[in-house]
Every structure is written in C-alpha cells, then in structure tokens.
A tleap script that builds the chain and sets N, CA, C and O, in Angstrom:
source leaprc.protein.ff14SB
mol = sequence {
  NMET SER PRO VAL ALA ARG SER LEU SER THR
  PHE HIE ILE LEU GLN MET HIE GLN ARG PHE
  VAL TYR LEU ASP ARG ALA SER ASN MET ALA
  TYR SER PRO LEU ILE HIE ILE VAL LEU VAL
  TYR ILE SER HIE ALA PHE CGLU
}
set mol.1.N position { 0.961 -1.048 0.026 }
set mol.1.CA position { 0.053 -0.163 -0.008 }
set mol.1.C position { 1.061 1.234 -0.108 }
set mol.1.O position { 2.174 1.297 0.415 }
set mol.2.N position { 0.582 2.051 -0.694 }
set mol.2.CA position { 1.159 3.387 -0.915 }
set mol.2.C position { 0.900 4.371 0.331 }
set mol.2.O position { -0.175 4.520 0.913 }
set mol.3.N position { 1.941 4.914 0.571 }
set mol.3.CA position { 2.197 5.746 1.965 }
set mol.3.C position { 0.734 6.863 1.593 }
set mol.3.O position { 0.041 7.279 2.521 }
set mol.4.N position { 0.528 7.118 0.585 }
set mol.4.CA position { -0.573 8.306 0.491 }
set mol.4.C position { -1.872 7.502 0.899 }
set mol.4.O position { -2.793 7.884 1.622 }
set mol.5.N position { -1.734 6.455 0.338 }
set mol.5.CA position { -3.219 5.681 0.490 }
set mol.5.C position { -3.582 5.380 1.869 }
set mol.5.O position { -4.716 5.450 2.342 }
set mol.6.N position { -2.329 4.980 2.568 }
set mol.6.CA position { -2.227 4.632 3.764 }
set mol.6.C position { -2.516 5.798 4.772 }
set mol.6.O position { -3.292 5.655 5.717 }
set mol.7.N position { -1.904 6.851 4.533 }
set mol.7.CA position { -2.429 8.150 5.529 }
set mol.7.C position { -3.798 8.198 5.230 }
set mol.7.O position { -4.610 8.243 6.154 }
set mol.8.N position { -4.195 8.196 3.939 }
set mol.8.CA position { -5.953 8.712 3.651 }
set mol.8.C position { -6.695 7.644 4.351 }
set mol.8.O position { -7.581 8.026 5.116 }
set mol.9.N position { -6.507 6.448 4.236 }
set mol.9.CA position { -7.346 5.320 4.999 }
set mol.9.C position { -7.271 5.823 6.449 }
set mol.9.O position { -8.279 6.028 7.126 }
set mol.10.N position { -5.833 6.035 6.947 }
set mol.10.CA position { -5.735 6.493 8.389 }
set mol.10.C position { -6.663 7.576 8.805 }
set mol.10.O position { -7.545 7.493 9.660 }
set mol.11.N position { -6.375 8.490 8.160 }
set mol.11.CA position { -7.236 9.854 8.176 }
set mol.11.C position { -8.627 9.575 8.116 }
set mol.11.O position { -9.297 10.186 8.949 }
set mol.12.N position { -9.253 8.790 7.328 }
set mol.12.CA position { -10.670 8.245 7.163 }
set mol.12.C position { -10.863 7.570 8.585 }
set mol.12.O position { -11.661 8.118 9.345 }
set mol.13.N position { -10.272 6.549 8.966 }
set mol.13.CA position { -10.384 5.945 10.028 }
set mol.13.C position { -10.327 7.110 11.521 }
set mol.13.O position { -11.093 7.047 12.483 }
set mol.14.N position { -9.503 7.840 11.380 }
set mol.14.CA position { -9.598 8.847 12.716 }
set mol.14.C position { -10.720 9.818 12.452 }
set mol.14.O position { -11.178 10.326 13.476 }
set mol.15.N position { -11.278 10.198 11.295 }
set mol.15.CA position { -12.656 10.780 11.044 }
set mol.15.C position { -13.756 9.950 11.724 }
set mol.15.O position { -14.431 10.294 12.694 }
set mol.16.N position { -13.815 8.801 11.045 }
set mol.16.CA position { -14.869 7.642 11.879 }
set mol.16.C position { -14.724 7.868 13.198 }
set mol.16.O position { -15.714 8.231 13.834 }
set mol.17.N position { -13.731 7.731 13.713 }
set mol.17.CA position { -13.405 7.465 15.309 }
set mol.17.C position { -14.203 8.821 15.749 }
set mol.17.O position { -15.268 8.716 16.358 }
set mol.18.N position { -13.738 9.902 15.472 }
set mol.18.CA position { -14.292 11.149 16.106 }
set mol.18.C position { -15.851 11.011 15.855 }
set mol.18.O position { -16.584 11.233 16.819 }
set mol.19.N position { -16.392 10.679 14.695 }
set mol.19.CA position { -17.688 10.782 14.592 }
set mol.19.C position { -18.389 9.743 15.644 }
set mol.19.O position { -19.440 10.050 16.207 }
set mol.20.N position { -17.757 8.536 15.861 }
set mol.20.CA position { -18.178 7.653 16.845 }
set mol.20.C position { -18.272 7.954 18.190 }
set mol.20.O position { -19.133 7.554 18.974 }
set mol.21.N position { -17.174 8.806 18.449 }
set mol.21.CA position { -17.018 9.193 19.943 }
set mol.21.C position { -18.049 10.532 20.155 }
set mol.21.O position { -18.522 10.834 21.251 }
set mol.22.N position { -18.262 11.149 19.108 }
set mol.22.CA position { -19.299 12.459 19.068 }
set mol.22.C position { -20.567 11.709 19.438 }
set mol.22.O position { -21.191 12.127 20.414 }
set mol.23.N position { -21.049 10.592 18.742 }
set mol.23.CA position { -22.388 10.034 18.751 }
set mol.23.C position { -22.301 9.418 20.325 }
set mol.23.O position { -23.298 9.471 21.045 }
set mol.24.N position { -21.162 8.891 20.753 }
set mol.24.CA position { -21.004 8.247 21.897 }
set mol.24.C position { -21.740 9.258 23.040 }
set mol.24.O position { -22.704 9.045 23.776 }
set mol.25.N position { -20.889 10.433 22.877 }
set mol.25.CA position { -21.106 11.515 24.262 }
set mol.25.C position { -22.402 12.046 23.941 }
set mol.25.O position { -23.087 12.376 24.909 }
set mol.26.N position { -22.894 12.201 22.776 }
set mol.26.CA position { -24.365 12.431 22.761 }
set mol.26.C position { -25.169 11.882 23.150 }
set mol.26.O position { -26.167 12.445 23.601 }
set mol.27.N position { -24.952 9.918 23.099 }
set mol.27.CA position { -26.165 9.394 23.458 }
set mol.27.C position { -25.713 8.848 24.971 }
set mol.27.O position { -26.417 8.002 25.521 }
set mol.28.N position { -24.551 9.345 25.602 }
set mol.28.CA position { -24.073 9.007 26.990 }
set mol.28.C position { -23.780 7.458 26.893 }
set mol.28.O position { -23.995 6.822 27.925 }
set mol.29.N position { -23.380 6.860 25.939 }
set mol.29.CA position { -22.967 5.367 26.066 }
set mol.29.C position { -21.649 5.261 26.073 }
set mol.29.O position { -20.919 6.147 25.629 }
set mol.30.N position { -21.081 3.786 26.753 }
set mol.30.CA position { -19.900 3.660 26.927 }
set mol.30.C position { -19.151 2.942 25.844 }
set mol.30.O position { -18.123 2.328 26.129 }
set mol.31.N position { -19.656 2.989 24.494 }
set mol.31.CA position { -19.147 2.104 23.544 }
set mol.31.C position { -17.694 2.688 23.054 }
set mol.31.O position { -16.910 1.819 22.670 }
set mol.32.N position { -17.258 3.966 23.018 }
set mol.32.CA position { -15.984 4.154 22.646 }
set mol.32.C position { -14.842 3.530 22.898 }
set mol.32.O position { -14.074 3.511 21.936 }
set mol.33.N position { -14.470 3.011 23.869 }
set mol.33.CA position { -13.345 2.049 23.997 }
set mol.33.C position { -13.371 0.819 23.000 }
set mol.33.O position { -12.407 0.517 22.297 }
set mol.34.N position { -14.768 0.033 23.017 }
set mol.34.CA position { -14.891 -1.154 22.115 }
set mol.34.C position { -14.700 -0.226 20.875 }
set mol.34.O position { -13.625 -0.482 20.332 }
set mol.35.N position { -15.310 0.647 20.326 }
set mol.35.CA position { -15.019 1.207 18.858 }
set mol.35.C position { -13.535 1.582 18.667 }
set mol.35.O position { -12.876 1.480 17.633 }
set mol.36.N position { -13.250 1.914 19.551 }
set mol.36.CA position { -11.567 2.439 19.340 }
set mol.36.C position { -10.762 1.289 18.947 }
set mol.36.O position { -10.034 1.330 17.955 }
set mol.37.N position { -10.892 0.061 19.843 }
set mol.37.CA position { -10.298 -0.894 19.690 }
set mol.37.C position { -10.531 -1.754 18.360 }
set mol.37.O position { -9.704 -2.379 17.696 }
set mol.38.N position { -11.961 -1.589 18.165 }
set mol.38.CA position { -12.188 -2.236 16.768 }
set mol.38.C position { -11.611 -1.421 15.429 }
set mol.38.O position { -11.223 -1.974 14.400 }
set mol.39.N position { -11.644 0.113 15.690 }
set mol.39.CA position { -10.800 0.976 14.582 }
set mol.39.C position { -9.413 0.734 14.564 }
set mol.39.O position { -8.810 0.691 13.492 }
set mol.40.N position { -8.817 0.563 15.704 }
set mol.40.CA position { -7.219 0.199 15.791 }
set mol.40.C position { -7.204 -0.965 14.942 }
set mol.40.O position { -6.472 -0.987 13.952 }
set mol.41.N position { -8.045 -2.061 15.282 }
set mol.41.CA position { -7.806 -3.332 14.545 }
set mol.41.C position { -8.198 -3.065 13.243 }
set mol.41.O position { -7.608 -3.898 12.556 }
set mol.42.N position { -8.857 -2.374 12.550 }
set mol.42.CA position { -9.143 -1.950 11.094 }
set mol.42.C position { -8.017 -1.480 10.496 }
set mol.42.O position { -7.532 -1.981 9.482 }
set mol.43.N position { -7.463 -0.294 11.227 }
set mol.43.CA position { -6.175 0.140 10.799 }
set mol.43.C position { -5.057 -0.643 10.673 }
set mol.43.O position { -4.220 -0.443 9.794 }
set mol.44.N position { -4.989 -1.424 11.396 }
set mol.44.CA position { -3.872 -2.580 11.338 }
set mol.44.C position { -4.191 -3.535 10.180 }
set mol.44.O position { -3.166 -3.924 9.619 }
set mol.45.N position { -5.062 -3.903 9.790 }
set mol.45.CA position { -5.268 -4.609 8.906 }
set mol.45.C position { -5.113 -4.079 7.374 }
set mol.45.O position { -4.862 -4.856 6.453 }
set mol.46.N position { -5.270 -2.832 7.215 }
set mol.46.CA position { -4.633 -1.897 6.350 }
set mol.46.C position { -3.367 -1.879 5.940 }
set mol.46.O position { -3.062 -1.668 4.766 }
set mol.47.N position { -2.524 -2.098 6.877 }
set mol.47.CA position { -0.939 -1.964 6.995 }
set mol.47.C position { -0.519 -3.177 5.752 }
set mol.47.O position { 0.661 -3.415 5.495 }
savepdb mol mol.pdb
quit
C-alpha cells in the first residue's frame, strides 16, 4: 500500500472514530473504548 493511500485511510479512520466518539458522547453510552479497539484493529488490517 502506498504511503498516500495509507495516510488517507488512517485519516478516514480517525474521522470515523471522531464521529463515533461524538455520537457516543451525545447518547451518553460507553461504546467508545470498544469502537476504538475495533478501529485500531481495522487500521492495522490496512497495513
């Protein structure tokens, strides 16, 4: 995978994570640690 594509996918994952964290705060639930772990796993799958 090219560095550009990898940084784009990482940026996309970070954006998704931010959105999930925002939704998490808005709904006052404790999903963010689980979602964070899943997103980290997905980001490693891209490498």
